PDB file of N, CA, C, O and CB in Angstrom:
ATOM      1  N   MET A   1     -11.084  -8.185  -4.030  1.00  0.00           N
ATOM      2  CA  MET A   1     -10.624  -8.640  -2.592  1.00  0.00           C
ATOM      3  C   MET A   1      -9.236  -7.764  -1.921  1.00  0.00           C
ATOM      4  O   MET A   1      -8.141  -7.598  -2.458  1.00  0.00           O
ATOM      5  CB  MET A   1     -10.202 -10.355  -2.741  1.00  0.00           C
ATOM      6  N   HIS A   2      -9.583  -7.407  -0.915  1.00  0.00           N
ATOM      7  CA  HIS A   2      -8.829  -6.445  -0.184  1.00  0.00           C
ATOM      8  C   HIS A   2      -7.610  -7.321   0.184  1.00  0.00           C
ATOM      9  O   HIS A   2      -7.761  -8.379   0.794  1.00  0.00           O
ATOM     10  CB  HIS A   2      -9.638  -5.782   1.102  1.00  0.00           C
ATOM     11  N   ALA A   3      -6.124  -6.756  -0.288  1.00  0.00           N
ATOM     12  CA  ALA A   3      -5.308  -7.300  -0.071  1.00  0.00           C
ATOM     13  C   ALA A   3      -3.798  -6.770   0.219  1.00  0.00           C
ATOM     14  O   ALA A   3      -3.598  -5.735  -0.416  1.00  0.00           O
ATOM     15  CB  ALA A   3      -5.503  -7.947  -0.835  1.00  0.00           C
ATOM     16  N   ASP A   4      -2.915  -7.091   0.830  1.00  0.00           N
ATOM     17  CA  ASP A   4      -1.823  -6.383   1.371  1.00  0.00           C
ATOM     18  C   ASP A   4      -0.631  -6.068   0.294  1.00  0.00           C
ATOM     19  O   ASP A   4       0.285  -5.276   0.512  1.00  0.00           O
ATOM     20  CB  ASP A   4      -1.303  -7.212   2.554  1.00  0.00           C
ATOM     21  N   GLY A   5      -0.800  -6.812  -0.882  1.00  0.00           N
ATOM     22  CA  GLY A   5       0.430  -7.183  -1.905  1.00  0.00           C
ATOM     23  C   GLY A   5       1.130  -8.367  -1.411  1.00  0.00           C
ATOM     24  O   GLY A   5       2.279  -8.514  -1.827  1.00  0.00           O
ATOM     25  N   TYR A   6       0.588  -9.376  -0.479  1.00  0.00           N
ATOM     26  CA  TYR A   6       1.139 -10.821  -0.599  1.00  0.00           C
ATOM     27  C   TYR A   6       1.299 -11.437  -1.936  1.00  0.00           C
ATOM     28  O   TYR A   6       0.321 -11.585  -2.669  1.00  0.00           O
ATOM     29  CB  TYR A   6       0.283 -11.727   0.121  1.00  0.00           C
ATOM     30  N   ALA A   7       2.597 -11.835  -2.313  1.00  0.00           N
ATOM     31  CA  ALA A   7       2.588 -12.291  -3.546  1.00  0.00           C
ATOM     32  C   ALA A   7       2.086 -13.851  -3.702  1.00  0.00           C
ATOM     33  O   ALA A   7       2.260 -14.424  -4.777  1.00  0.00           O
ATOM     34  CB  ALA A   7       3.933 -12.066  -4.037  1.00  0.00           C
ATOM     35  N   GLY A   8       1.451 -14.525  -2.583  1.00  0.00           N
ATOM     36  CA  GLY A   8       0.629 -15.472  -2.888  1.00  0.00           C
ATOM     37  C   GLY A   8      -0.491 -15.464  -3.240  1.00  0.00           C
ATOM     38  O   GLY A   8      -1.109 -16.475  -3.573  1.00  0.00           O
ATOM     39  N   SER A   9      -1.070 -13.993  -3.222  1.00  0.00           N
ATOM     40  CA  SER A   9      -2.285 -14.035  -3.503  1.00  0.00           C
ATOM     41  C   SER A   9      -2.781 -13.875  -5.053  1.00  0.00           C
ATOM     42  O   SER A   9      -3.922 -13.970  -5.504  1.00  0.00           O
ATOM     43  CB  SER A   9      -2.772 -13.129  -2.698  1.00  0.00           C
ATOM     44  N   GLU A  10      -1.231 -13.532  -5.890  1.00  0.00           N
ATOM     45  CA  GLU A  10      -1.405 -13.244  -7.241  1.00  0.00           C
ATOM     46  C   GLU A  10      -2.176 -14.492  -7.891  1.00  0.00           C
ATOM     47  O   GLU A  10      -3.126 -14.144  -8.592  1.00  0.00           O
ATOM     48  CB  GLU A  10       0.006 -12.946  -7.911  1.00  0.00           C
ATOM     49  N   ASP A  11      -2.007 -15.566  -7.821  1.00  0.00           N
ATOM     50  CA  ASP A  11      -2.900 -16.514  -8.396  1.00  0.00           C
ATOM     51  C   ASP A  11      -4.334 -16.524  -8.242  1.00  0.00           C
ATOM     52  O   ASP A  11      -5.003 -17.317  -8.904  1.00  0.00           O
ATOM     53  CB  ASP A  11      -2.543 -17.608  -8.018  1.00  0.00           C
ATOM     54  N   LEU A  12      -4.904 -15.670  -7.384  1.00  0.00           N
ATOM     55  CA  LEU A  12      -6.099 -15.588  -7.359  1.00  0.00           C
ATOM     56  C   LEU A  12      -6.884 -14.299  -8.326  1.00  0.00           C
ATOM     57  O   LEU A  12      -8.060 -14.064  -8.603  1.00  0.00           O
ATOM     58  CB  LEU A  12      -6.289 -15.554  -5.963  1.00  0.00           C
ATOM     59  N   TYR A  13      -5.497 -13.592  -8.677  1.00  0.00           N
ATOM     60  CA  TYR A  13      -6.373 -12.403  -9.859  1.00  0.00           C
ATOM     61  C   TYR A  13      -5.825 -12.829 -11.552  1.00  0.00           C
ATOM     62  O   TYR A  13      -5.838 -12.097 -12.542  1.00  0.00           O
ATOM     63  CB  TYR A  13      -5.700 -10.254  -9.452  1.00  0.00           C
ATOM     64  N   ARG A  14      -5.426 -14.067 -11.455  1.00  0.00           N
ATOM     65  CA  ARG A  14      -4.747 -14.366 -12.912  1.00  0.00           C
ATOM     66  C   ARG A  14      -6.183 -14.598 -13.794  1.00  0.00           C
ATOM     67  O   ARG A  14      -6.091 -14.164 -14.942  1.00  0.00           O
ATOM     68  CB  ARG A  14      -3.542 -15.979 -12.921  1.00  0.00           C
ATOM     69  N   SER A  15      -7.322 -15.129 -13.496  1.00  0.00           N
ATOM     70  CA  SER A  15      -8.501 -15.237 -14.284  1.00  0.00           C
ATOM     71  C   SER A  15      -9.405 -13.964 -14.662  1.00  0.00           C
ATOM     72  O   SER A  15     -10.197 -13.821 -15.594  1.00  0.00           O
ATOM     73  CB  SER A  15      -9.289 -16.143 -13.596  1.00  0.00           C
ATOM     74  N   GLY A  16      -9.072 -13.186 -13.752  1.00  0.00           N
ATOM     75  CA  GLY A  16      -9.637 -11.762 -14.155  1.00  0.00           C
ATOM     76  C   GLY A  16     -11.198 -11.651 -13.100  1.00  0.00           C
ATOM     77  O   GLY A  16     -11.881 -10.634 -12.980  1.00  0.00           O
ATOM     78  N   ASP A  17     -11.439 -12.873 -12.501  1.00  0.00           N
ATOM     79  CA  ASP A  17     -12.741 -12.886 -11.810  1.00  0.00           C
ATOM     80  C   ASP A  17     -12.626 -12.233 -10.539  1.00  0.00           C
ATOM     81  O   ASP A  17     -13.676 -12.108  -9.908  1.00  0.00           O
ATOM     82  CB  ASP A  17     -13.270 -14.256 -11.610  1.00  0.00           C
ATOM     83  N   ILE A  18     -11.430 -11.733  -9.967  1.00  0.00           N
ATOM     84  CA  ILE A  18     -11.069 -11.329  -8.526  1.00  0.00           C
ATOM     85  C   ILE A  18     -10.293 -10.126  -8.839  1.00  0.00           C
ATOM     86  O   ILE A  18      -9.561 -10.300  -9.813  1.00  0.00           O
ATOM     87  CB  ILE A  18     -10.200 -12.468  -7.609  1.00  0.00           C
ATOM     88  N   HIS A  19     -10.227  -8.962  -8.317  1.00  0.00           N
ATOM     89  CA  HIS A  19      -9.673  -7.719  -8.634  1.00  0.00           C
ATOM     90  C   HIS A  19      -9.122  -7.551  -7.113  1.00  0.00           C
ATOM     91  O   HIS A  19      -9.724  -7.936  -6.111  1.00  0.00           O
ATOM     92  CB  HIS A  19     -10.788  -6.511  -9.292  1.00  0.00           C
ATOM     93  N   GLU A  20      -8.051  -6.999  -7.135  1.00  0.00           N
ATOM     94  CA  GLU A  20      -7.402  -6.694  -5.857  1.00  0.00           C
ATOM     95  C   GLU A  20      -7.752  -5.055  -5.678  1.00  0.00           C
ATOM     96  O   GLU A  20      -7.731  -4.143  -6.504  1.00  0.00           O
ATOM     97  CB  GLU A  20      -5.654  -7.078  -5.910  1.00  0.00           C
ATOM     98  N   GLY A  21      -8.057  -5.072  -4.349  1.00  0.00           N
ATOM     99  CA  GLY A  21      -8.134  -3.769  -3.689  1.00  0.00           C
ATOM    100  C   GLY A  21      -7.314  -3.773  -2.648  1.00  0.00           C
ATOM    101  O   GLY A  21      -7.587  -4.254  -1.548  1.00  0.00           O
ATOM    102  N   ALA A  22      -6.061  -3.121  -3.023  1.00  0.00           N
ATOM    103  CA  ALA A  22      -4.829  -3.031  -2.151  1.00  0.00           C
ATOM    104  C   ALA A  22      -4.924  -2.281  -1.104  1.00  0.00           C
ATOM    105  O   ALA A  22      -5.750  -1.377  -0.977  1.00  0.00           O
ATOM    106  CB  ALA A  22      -3.753  -2.585  -2.765  1.00  0.00           C
ATOM    107  N   CYS A  23      -3.998  -2.641  -0.200  1.00  0.00           N
ATOM    108  CA  CYS A  23      -4.129  -2.210   1.090  1.00  0.00           C
ATOM    109  C   CYS A  23      -3.044  -1.026   0.922  1.00  0.00           C
ATOM    110  O   CYS A  23      -2.121  -1.224   0.131  1.00  0.00           O
ATOM    111  CB  CYS A  23      -3.860  -3.407   2.276  1.00  0.00           C
ATOM    112  N   MET A  24      -3.116   0.313   1.696  1.00  0.00           N
ATOM    113  CA  MET A  24      -2.435   1.316   1.901  1.00  0.00           C
ATOM    114  C   MET A  24      -1.651   1.397   2.685  1.00  0.00           C
ATOM    115  O   MET A  24      -0.812   2.294   2.613  1.00  0.00           O
ATOM    116  CB  MET A  24      -2.920   2.058   2.020  1.00  0.00           C
ATOM    117  N   ALA A  25      -1.654   0.325   3.884  1.00  0.00           N
ATOM    118  CA  ALA A  25      -1.295   0.724   5.036  1.00  0.00           C
ATOM    119  C   ALA A  25       0.586   0.726   5.206  1.00  0.00           C
ATOM    120  O   ALA A  25       1.288   1.456   5.906  1.00  0.00           O
ATOM    121  CB  ALA A  25      -2.147  -0.276   6.035  1.00  0.00           C
ATOM    122  N   HIS A  26       1.030  -0.537   4.140  1.00  0.00           N
ATOM    123  CA  HIS A  26       2.353  -0.443   4.071  1.00  0.00           C
ATOM    124  C   HIS A  26       3.281   0.902   3.741  1.00  0.00           C
ATOM    125  O   HIS A  26       4.249   1.449   4.271  1.00  0.00           O
ATOM    126  CB  HIS A  26       2.567  -1.333   3.223  1.00  0.00           C
ATOM    127  N   ILE A  27       2.379   1.147   2.478  1.00  0.00           N
ATOM    128  CA  ILE A  27       3.156   2.537   2.208  1.00  0.00           C
ATOM    129  C   ILE A  27       2.993   3.698   2.842  1.00  0.00           C
ATOM    130  O   ILE A  27       3.778   4.643   2.764  1.00  0.00           O
ATOM    131  CB  ILE A  27       2.988   2.961   1.056  1.00  0.00           C
ATOM    132  N   ARG A  28       1.727   3.663   3.647  1.00  0.00           N
ATOM    133  CA  ARG A  28       1.718   4.529   4.528  1.00  0.00           C
ATOM    134  C   ARG A  28       2.724   4.839   5.492  1.00  0.00           C
ATOM    135  O   ARG A  28       3.304   5.897   5.739  1.00  0.00           O
ATOM    136  CB  ARG A  28       0.843   4.330   5.017  1.00  0.00           C
ATOM    137  N   ARG A  29       2.808   3.714   5.976  1.00  0.00           N
ATOM    138  CA  ARG A  29       4.024   3.554   7.095  1.00  0.00           C
ATOM    139  C   ARG A  29       5.413   4.060   6.976  1.00  0.00           C
ATOM    140  O   ARG A  29       6.210   4.462   7.824  1.00  0.00           O
ATOM    141  CB  ARG A  29       4.282   2.199   7.308  1.00  0.00           C
ATOM    142  N   LYS A  30       5.500   3.896   5.368  1.00  0.00           N
ATOM    143  CA  LYS A  30       6.845   4.470   4.725  1.00  0.00           C
ATOM    144  C   LYS A  30       6.990   6.097   4.986  1.00  0.00           C
ATOM    145  O   LYS A  30       7.970   6.593   5.542  1.00  0.00           O
ATOM    146  CB  LYS A  30       6.835   4.175   2.992  1.00  0.00           C
ATOM    147  N   PHE A  31       5.731   6.933   4.440  1.00  0.00           N
ATOM    148  CA  PHE A  31       5.440   7.942   4.466  1.00  0.00           C
ATOM    149  C   PHE A  31       5.444   8.404   5.549  1.00  0.00           C
ATOM    150  O   PHE A  31       5.797   9.583   5.577  1.00  0.00           O
ATOM    151  CB  PHE A  31       4.642   8.083   3.976  1.00  0.00           C
ATOM    152  N   ALA A  32       5.100   7.795   6.826  1.00  0.00           N
ATOM    153  CA  ALA A  32       4.907   8.350   8.157  1.00  0.00           C
ATOM    154  C   ALA A  32       6.711   8.370   8.692  1.00  0.00           C
ATOM    155  O   ALA A  32       7.297   9.333   9.186  1.00  0.00           O
ATOM    156  CB  ALA A  32       3.663   7.194   9.209  1.00  0.00           C
ATOM    157  N   ASP A  33       7.114   7.400   8.487  1.00  0.00           N
ATOM    158  CA  ASP A  33       8.692   7.123   9.042  1.00  0.00           C
ATOM    159  C   ASP A  33       9.338   8.206   8.155  1.00  0.00           C
ATOM    160  O   ASP A  33      10.290   8.570   8.845  1.00  0.00           O
ATOM    161  CB  ASP A  33       9.445   5.356   8.737  1.00  0.00           C
ATOM    162  N   ILE A  34       9.358   8.828   7.172  1.00  0.00           N
ATOM    163  CA  ILE A  34       9.815   9.797   6.236  1.00  0.00           C
ATOM    164  C   ILE A  34       9.389  11.179   6.956  1.00  0.00           C
ATOM    165  O   ILE A  34      10.130  12.125   7.222  1.00  0.00           O
ATOM    166  CB  ILE A  34       9.143   9.559   4.706  1.00  0.00           C
ATOM    167  N   HIS A  35       8.180  11.068   7.172  1.00  0.00           N
ATOM    168  CA  HIS A  35       7.827  12.269   8.017  1.00  0.00           C
ATOM    169  C   HIS A  35       8.106  12.717   9.136  1.00  0.00           C
ATOM    170  O   HIS A  35       8.019  13.892   9.493  1.00  0.00           O
ATOM    171  CB  HIS A  35       6.913  12.341   8.179  1.00  0.00           C
ATOM    172  N   ARG A  36       8.595  11.449   9.998  1.00  0.00           N
ATOM    173  CA  ARG A  36       8.928  11.654  11.296  1.00  0.00           C
ATOM    174  C   ARG A  36      10.479  12.155  11.260  1.00  0.00           C
ATOM    175  O   ARG A  36      11.051  12.729  12.187  1.00  0.00           O
ATOM    176  CB  ARG A  36       8.661  10.319  12.141  1.00  0.00           C
ATOM    177  N   ALA A  37      11.061  11.803   9.943  1.00  0.00           N
ATOM    178  CA  ALA A  37      12.584  11.991  10.295  1.00  0.00           C
ATOM    179  C   ALA A  37      12.822  13.489   9.549  1.00  0.00           C
ATOM    180  O   ALA A  37      13.597  14.356   9.954  1.00  0.00           O
ATOM    181  CB  ALA A  37      13.710  10.576   9.595  1.00  0.00           C
ATOM    182  N   GLN A  38      12.233  13.545   8.737  1.00  0.00           N
ATOM    183  CA  GLN A  38      12.304  14.912   7.757  1.00  0.00           C
ATOM    184  C   GLN A  38      11.358  16.006   7.587  1.00  0.00           C
ATOM    185  O   GLN A  38      11.504  16.942   6.801  1.00  0.00           O
ATOM    186  CB  GLN A  38      12.367  14.549   6.493  1.00  0.00           C
ATOM    187  N   GLY A  39      10.305  15.811   8.438  1.00  0.00           N
ATOM    188  CA  GLY A  39       9.489  16.633   8.131  1.00  0.00           C
ATOM    189  C   GLY A  39       9.122  17.313   7.409  1.00  0.00           C
ATOM    190  O   GLY A  39       8.873  18.490   7.668  1.00  0.00           O
ATOM    191  N   SER A  40       8.925  16.583   5.869  1.00  0.00           N
ATOM    192  CA  SER A  40       8.661  16.888   4.640  1.00  0.00           C
ATOM    193  C   SER A  40       7.256  16.947   4.230  1.00  0.00           C
ATOM    194  O   SER A  40       6.463  16.007   4.288  1.00  0.00           O
ATOM    195  CB  SER A  40       9.300  16.085   3.924  1.00  0.00           C
ATOM    196  N   ALA A  41       6.937  18.508   3.676  1.00  0.00           N
ATOM    197  CA  ALA A  41       5.461  18.648   3.141  1.00  0.00           C
ATOM    198  C   ALA A  41       4.913  17.627   2.266  1.00  0.00           C
ATOM    199  O   ALA A  41       3.724  17.322   2.359  1.00  0.00           O
ATOM    200  CB  ALA A  41       5.309  19.862   2.388  1.00  0.00           C
ATOM    201  N   ILE A  42       5.630  17.112   1.481  1.00  0.00           N
ATOM    202  CA  ILE A  42       5.356  16.039   0.546  1.00  0.00           C
ATOM    203  C   ILE A  42       4.699  14.931   1.390  1.00  0.00           C
ATOM    204  O   ILE A  42       3.516  14.607   1.280  1.00  0.00           O
ATOM    205  CB  ILE A  42       6.688  15.535  -0.207  1.00  0.00           C
ATOM    206  N   THR A  43       5.358  14.522   2.025  1.00  0.00           N
ATOM    207  CA  THR A  43       4.962  13.138   3.222  1.00  0.00           C
ATOM    208  C   THR A  43       3.934  13.731   4.163  1.00  0.00           C
ATOM    209  O   THR A  43       3.220  12.878   4.691  1.00  0.00           O
ATOM    210  CB  THR A  43       6.466  12.532   4.360  1.00  0.00           C
ATOM    211  N   ASP A  44       3.702  14.898   4.475  1.00  0.00           N
ATOM    212  CA  ASP A  44       2.533  15.156   5.180  1.00  0.00           C
ATOM    213  C   ASP A  44       1.285  15.124   4.518  1.00  0.00           C
ATOM    214  O   ASP A  44       0.303  14.620   5.065  1.00  0.00           O
ATOM    215  CB  ASP A  44       2.630  16.284   5.728  1.00  0.00           C
ATOM    216  N   GLU A  45       1.232  15.687   3.229  1.00  0.00           N
ATOM    217  CA  GLU A  45       0.274  15.577   2.255  1.00  0.00           C
ATOM    218  C   GLU A  45      -0.383  14.131   1.890  1.00  0.00           C
ATOM    219  O   GLU A  45      -1.573  13.818   1.842  1.00  0.00           O
ATOM    220  CB  GLU A  45       0.881  16.126   1.134  1.00  0.00           C
ATOM    221  N   ALA A  46       1.091  13.154   1.587  1.00  0.00           N
ATOM    222  CA  ALA A  46       0.537  11.651   1.055  1.00  0.00           C
ATOM    223  C   ALA A  46      -0.119  10.968   2.405  1.00  0.00           C
ATOM    224  O   ALA A  46      -0.786   9.936   2.335  1.00  0.00           O
ATOM    225  CB  ALA A  46       1.970  10.527   0.377  1.00  0.00           C
ATOM    226  N   ILE A  47       0.071  11.463   3.291  1.00  0.00           N
ATOM    227  CA  ILE A  47      -0.414  10.866   4.697  1.00  0.00           C
ATOM    228  C   ILE A  47      -1.900  11.252   4.948  1.00  0.00           C
ATOM    229  O   ILE A  47      -2.467  10.889   5.978  1.00  0.00           O
ATOM    230  CB  ILE A  47       0.516  11.464   5.987  1.00  0.00           C
TER     231      ILE A  47
END
């Protein structure tokens, strides 16, 4: 299941029948914010 890390979805994964395909949009946004503020080469590569 494609998910964004919402804690309410965790019960779905307990049985092991459903596996999380996590969304990277939330972490990508943090890298983009840092990159805009600092111009870091590491954040550029991460994005």
